[in-house]
C-alpha positions in Angstrom: -0.2 26.4 -2.7 2.3 27.1 -5.6 6.0 26.5 -4.5 9.3 26.0 -6.1 10.4 22.4 -5.9 13.8 21.2 -5.0 14.9 18.1 -7.2 15.7 15.1 -5.1 19.5 14.5 -4.8 20.4 11.7 -7.2 23.9 10.7 -5.8 22.7 7.6 -3.6 20.5 6.3 -6.3 23.3 6.2 -9.0 25.5 4.0 -6.7 22.9 1.3 -5.8 24.0 -2.5 -6.1 21.5 -5.3 -6.3 23.5 -7.1 -3.6 24.6 -4.3 -1.5 24.1 -4.8 2.2 23.1 -1.6 3.6 23.8 -0.3 7.2 20.3 0.6 7.6 16.8 0.0 5.9 14.2 2.3 7.1 10.4 0.8 6.6 8.4 3.8 6.0 9.4 7.6 4.8 7.0 9.8 6.7 8.4 12.7 9.0 10.2 10.2 11.4 12.3 8.5 9.2 12.9 11.8 7.1 13.9 13.5 10.5 16.4 10.3 10.8 17.8 11.0 7.2 18.3 14.5 8.2 20.1 13.6 11.3 22.3 11.2 9.6 23.1 14.1 6.9 24.3 16.2 9.5 26.6 14.0 11.6 30.1 13.2 10.2 29.7 9.7 11.2 26.2 9.5 10.0 27.1 10.4 6.5 29.1 7.4 5.8 25.9 5.0 6.8 24.7 3.4 3.9 20.8 4.0 4.2 17.9 2.9 2.2 14.3 3.8 3.0 11.0 2.2 1.4 7.6 4.1 1.2 4.5 3.0 0.0 3.2 6.0 -0.9 4.1 7.2 -4.5 5.4 10.5 -3.4 6.2 12.0 -0.1 3.2 13.3 1.9 1.9 13.7 5.3 -1.9 13.1 5.8 -3.1 14.9 2.8 -6.7 14.1 3.2 -6.7 16.5 6.2 -5.1 19.3 4.7 -8.0 21.7 5.2 -8.4 25.4 4.9 -8.2 27.2 8.2 -6.5 24.4 10.2 -3.3 24.9 11.9 -0.5 22.8 13.6 -1.2 21.9 17.3 2.7 22.0 17.9 5.2 24.8 17.8 6.9 25.4 14.4 10.1 24.9 16.6 9.1 21.3 16.9 10.3 20.7 13.4 12.4 18.0 11.9 15.5 19.2 13.4 15.7 22.3 15.7 15.4 20.6 19.0 18.3 18.2 17.7 20.4 21.0 16.1 19.2 24.6 16.1 21.7 25.6 13.6 20.2 22.9 11.0 19.6 24.1 7.4 16.5 21.8 7.7 14.7 24.0 10.5 11.4 25.6 9.6 13.0 28.9 10.0 15.5 28.3 7.2 12.6 26.9 5.1 10.7 30.4 5.6 13.9 32.1 4.7 14.3 30.2 1.6 10.8 30.6 0.7 11.1 34.4 1.3 8.5 34.5 4.0 10.6 35.0 7.1 9.7 38.5 7.9 6.0 37.9 7.2 5.9 34.8 9.4 7.5 36.9 12.2 4.7 39.6 11.7 1.9 36.9 11.9 3.1 36.4 15.4 2.3 32.7 15.8 4.0 29.6 17.0 1.3 27.6 14.7 1.6 27.5 11.1 -1.2 26.2 9.1 -1.2 22.5 8.2 -0.8 23.6 4.6 2.7 25.3 5.3 4.0 22.8 7.3 3.4 20.0 4.7 5.1 22.3 2.3 7.9 22.4 4.7 8.0 18.6 5.2 8.1 18.4 1.4 10.9 21.0 1.1 13.1 18.7 3.5 12.1 15.6 2.0 13.6 17.0 -1.6 16.6 18.5 -0.1 18.1 15.8 2.0 20.3 13.3 0.5 18.4 10.2 0.9 17.9 7.0 -1.0 14.2 6.5 -0.9 12.0 4.0 -3.0 8.7 5.3 -3.5 5.7 3.2 -4.3 7.3 0.3 -2.7 6.0 -1.8 0.4 7.9 -4.4 2.7 6.2 -7.8 2.5 8.6 -10.1 4.6 11.5 -9.5 6.6 13.9 -12.7 7.5 17.5 -13.4 8.6 20.3 -14.8 6.2 23.7 -15.7 7.6 25.0 -12.1 8.9 22.4 -9.7 7.9 18.4 -9.1 7.6 16.7 -9.7 4.3 13.7 -7.5 3.4 11.5 -8.4 0.6 9.7 -5.7 -1.1 7.1 -5.0 -3.9 5.8 -2.3 -5.8 7.9 0.4 -8.0 11.4 -1.2 -6.8 10.5 -4.9 -6.2 13.1 -7.1 -5.2 15.1 -7.9 -2.2 17.4 -5.5 0.3 19.8 -6.7 2.5 20.9 -4.8 5.9 22.4 -4.9 8.9 19.8 -2.8 10.6 16.3 -1.9 10.6 14.2 1.2 11.4 10.5 0.6 11.2 8.2 3.7 10.9 5.5 2.4 9.1 2.9 5.0 10.7 -0.4 4.9 12.3 -3.5 2.6 11.4 -6.9 4.4 10.7 -9.5 3.0 13.1 -13.1 2.7 12.5 -15.9 2.1 15.0 -16.8 -1.6 15.7 -18.7 -3.4 12.8 -18.2 -0.6 10.5 -17.1 -1.3 7.1 -15.5 1.3 4.8 -17.2 2.0 1.7 -17.6 4.9 -0.7 -19.7 7.0 1.5 -18.2 5.9 4.7 -14.6 6.8 5.4 -12.1 7.6 7.8 -11.3 11.3 8.0 -7.7 11.2 6.7 -9.2 10.5 3.4 -11.6 13.3 3.8 -10.7 15.4 0.6 -10.0 12.6 -1.8 -13.2 10.8 -0.7 -15.4 14.1 -1.2 -13.9 14.5 -4.7 -14.9 11.1 -5.7 -18.4 11.7 -4.5 -21.2 12.9 -6.9 -22.9 16.2 -5.9 -24.6 16.0 -2.5 -28.3 15.0 -2.9 -29.6 14.4 0.5 -27.9 17.6 2.0 -26.7 15.8 5.3 -23.5 14.8 6.3 -22.8 13.0 9.8 -19.2 13.1 11.4 -18.3 10.6 14.2 -15.7 11.5 16.7 -15.0 14.1 19.5 -11.4 15.0 19.0 -9.6 17.9 16.9 -10.0 16.0 13.5 -13.7 15.6 14.2 -14.3 19.0 14.9 -12.3 20.4 12.0 -14.0 18.2 9.8 -17.6 19.3 11.2 -16.1 23.2 10.6 -15.1 22.2 6.9 -18.4 20.5 5.9 -20.4 23.1 7.4 -18.5 26.0 5.5 -18.0 24.1 2.2 -21.7 22.9 1.8 -23.7 26.1 2.9 -27.1 24.5 2.4 -26.5 20.9 3.9 -26.9 19.9 7.6 -23.9 18.6 9.5 -24.4 16.5 12.3 -21.5 15.5 14.9 -22.1 12.6 16.8 -20.2 11.6 19.9 -20.3 9.9 23.3 -19.2 12.8 25.5 -21.7 15.7 26.4 -19.8 18.0 24.4 -16.4 18.9 23.1 -13.6 18.9 25.7 -10.6 21.5 25.2 -7.4 20.1 24.8 -5.1 21.0 27.6 -2.0 22.9 26.1 -1.0 24.7 29.3 2.7 25.1 30.0 3.0 22.5 32.7 1.0 20.1 31.0 3.0 20.3 27.8 6.1 18.9 29.8 4.7 15.8 29.1 6.1 16.3 25.6 9.6 17.4 26.5 12.6 15.0 26.0 13.4 14.8 29.4 9.6 13.4 29.9 10.8 10.3 27.7 13.6 9.5 30.1 11.1 9.9 33.1 8.4 7.8 31.5 10.7 5.1 30.1 12.4 4.5 33.7 8.9 4.4 35.4 7.0 1.4 36.4 3.9 0.2 34.5 1.5 1.5 37.1 3.2 5.0 37.0 3.1 4.9 33.4 -0.6 4.2 33.2 -1.3 7.0 35.6 0.5 9.4 33.5 -1.3 8.6 30.6 -4.4 8.9 32.1 -3.7 12.3 33.9 -2.4 13.7 30.6 -4.9 12.3 27.7 -6.5 15.6 27.5 -3.2 16.9 26.0 -3.7 15.0 22.7 -6.7 12.5 22.7 -10.8 13.2 22.2 -9.8 17.1 22.9 -10.3 20.0 20.8 -8.9 23.6 20.5 -10.8 26.0 22.5 -11.2 28.6 19.6 -12.6 26.0 17.2 -15.0 24.7 20.0 -16.1 28.4 20.6 -16.6 28.9 17.0 -18.7 25.8 16.5 -20.8 26.7 19.3 -21.2 30.4 18.1 -22.6 28.9 14.8 -24.8 26.7 16.3 -26.1 29.1 18.6 -26.7 31.8 15.6 -28.6 28.9 13.8 -30.9 28.8 17.0 -31.7 32.3 17.0 -32.2 32.6 13.1 -34.4 29.5 13.5 -32.6 27.8 10.2 -30.4 24.8 11.9 -27.9 23.3 9.9 -25.2 22.3 12.7 -26.4 19.8 15.1 -24.0 18.7 18.1 -25.2 15.4 19.2 -23.4 14.8 22.6 -24.1 11.7 24.7 -25.0 9.8 21.6 -23.5 6.9 19.4 -24.3 5.5 16.1 -26.0 2.0 16.3 -25.9 1.2 12.6 -24.0 2.7 9.4 -25.3 1.1 6.1 -24.7 2.3 2.9 -27.6 2.3 0.2 -27.8 3.3 -3.1 -26.9 7.2 -3.1 -26.8 7.6 0.6 -25.9 6.2 4.0 -28.6 5.2 6.7 -27.5 5.8 10.2 -29.2 5.3 13.3 -28.3 7.5 16.4 -29.2 6.6 19.9 -29.1 9.6 22.4 -28.0 7.7 25.4 -29.3 9.6 28.3 -32.9 9.6 26.9 -32.7 6.4 25.2 -34.4 8.5 21.9 -33.4 6.6 18.5 -33.3 8.7 15.3 -33.0 7.7 11.6 -30.9 9.8 9.5 -30.4 9.7 5.7 -26.7 11.2 4.8 -24.8 11.7 1.7 -21.7 10.2 3.5 -20.5 9.5 7.0 -17.0 10.6 8.1 -15.4 8.4 11.2 -12.9 10.8 12.8 -12.5 8.0 15.4 -8.5 8.2 15.5 -5.9 5.8 14.9 -4.5 2.6 16.3 -0.6 2.4 17.0 1.3 0.3 14.4 1.7 -3.2 15.1 5.3 -4.0 14.5 4.8 -7.5 13.9 3.0 -6.6 10.5 6.2 -5.0 9.5 8.6 -7.8 10.5 6.9 -10.6 8.4 9.0 -13.6 9.5 10.6 -12.1 12.7 7.1 -11.4 14.2 7.3 -14.4 16.4 10.6 -13.3 17.8 9.5 -10.1 19.4 9.8 -9.8 23.3 6.6 -8.7 24.7 5.3 -7.2 27.9 1.9 -7.1 29.0 1.7 -3.3 27.5 3.4 -4.4 24.3 6.6 -4.9 22.6 9.8 -4.5 24.9 11.5 -1.6 23.7 15.1 -0.1 25.1 15.3 3.6 25.9 17.3 4.2 22.7 13.9 2.6 20.8 15.6 -0.6 19.9 13.3 -3.4 19.6 14.0 -6.4 22.0 14.0 -9.9 20.1 14.4 -13.5 21.1 17.8 -15.0 19.7 20.9 -14.0 18.0 20.3 -11.4 15.4 22.9 -9.6 13.1 21.8 -6.0 14.2 19.4 -3.9 15.7 16.0 -3.1 14.9 14.4 0.4 15.9 10.9 1.8 16.3 9.7 5.1 15.2 6.1 4.7 16.5 4.3 1.9 18.3 6.3 2.9 21.7 3.7 5.1 23.5 3.6 2.2 26.1 7.3 2.4 26.6 8.4 5.8 25.7 5.0 8.1 26.4 2.4 10.1 24.5 4.8 11.8 22.3 5.9 8.5 20.6 3.5 9.0 17.8 3.3 12.8 17.6 5.6 15.2 15.8 6.7 16.8 19.3 9.8 14.8 19.8 10.6 13.7 16.3 13.9 15.6 15.9 15.3 14.5 19.4 14.1 10.8 18.9 15.7 10.7 15.3 19.2 12.0 16.7 18.9 9.6 19.4 18.4 6.7 17.0 20.9 7.9 14.9 23.6 8.1 17.6 22.7 4.4 18.6 22.8 3.2 15.2 26.3 4.7 14.3 27.4 3.2 17.6 26.1 -0.4 16.6 27.7 0.0 13.2 31.0 1.0 14.6 31.0 -2.3 16.5 30.2 -4.2 13.5 26.6 -4.5 13.8 26.9 -6.4 16.9 27.7 -6.2 20.7 24.4 -4.8 21.8 23.0 -7.6 23.8 23.5 -7.2 27.3 25.1 -3.9 26.7 24.4 -1.6 29.7 24.3 1.6 27.4 21.3 0.2 25.7 19.3 1.3 28.7 20.9 4.8 29.1 19.7 7.7 27.1 21.5 7.8 24.0 23.7 11.1 23.6 22.3 13.4 21.1 23.6 13.7 17.8 24.5 17.1 16.5 25.9 18.7 13.4 29.6 18.0 12.6 29.4 15.4 15.9 
């Protein structure tokens, strides 16, 4: 996609001071902390906040390895970086379309779900537009407390030490591989798909394997089957077949901002039950049209007698070993016990992500996290509870599914969550970075932050 780029705003970079104490340091700069930067920029109080973000990627990007053709978003374009918090925001997807000159064409398209390519372009557009101080190519290696502030040690392009009163941790999800599987040149997670395929030599075996039963797995199967018209594609998963995702209106209420209130206020048993009821809205579930497309392709091949697509349900991979110019894969069909050996060009593990372990981002403060059986203890305003006297607050953007519900790691609630965190941060800063301990407001839903507030 060819687009016009908006140069990053230089103002905050010019004013950097080595010993400056920031109001906020954000760890990670994906959609979540980008939405936070936008929320602060649209608040009168937030615009005076001294914020700095660090991002280990060299440039802004969001799951680039899965920007496959023909793939669309699974959330409405209205669940962008700003609209649900501020419908008049200049950072809305609708304003992006207007500035790109495609608003009328998008309306005529009659869809709520833009392509993943277009939504990624929207995110890049917003990242370039907002006045935010971001250190790309920079990673956090330690966090500690000195006197009245946090000290964040970073390495990379802007190596050094950052000082801050507050932290916002948004270091994303971690790719999860099957047990005992080691990543290699030909065995990799699906989020690296496009880059890894570019690095592989031309297929010699004419066979690919994809492990996983969710939306990403099915998209990878479709992409490989289309891109390599002479190759076999083997889809391997434990279910008998792909399960359709539940995107019905009532089920989608689990992603509403009000559902976060309900979930956070519920007891552990109710939370676990709600997660069990609604897993099909997000986990190991596939959009029904894609299921139907894959089934139609497999059936047509049965009719023609030339099989290339093999959907191996009720199956699992026993061994995955890279050898020479291929991967040896043993597949067991669990109901019959039959084991088959496959020699593949590559094995793609579309096996999901694990929520971030916040302790990995907090270095020396990791042992001060207050934990419940389900995970770190997190307030309604996404503030992490820690032991001892601290100079300010630490907020989590992600890693809060156990406390805030299924939308915690998804785009569905990004705009509202960012507004709530911005409001809580500003309130804490106005109190001198303290005063949160024991404050009854910490348990209440933070007011939403709006333009000009």
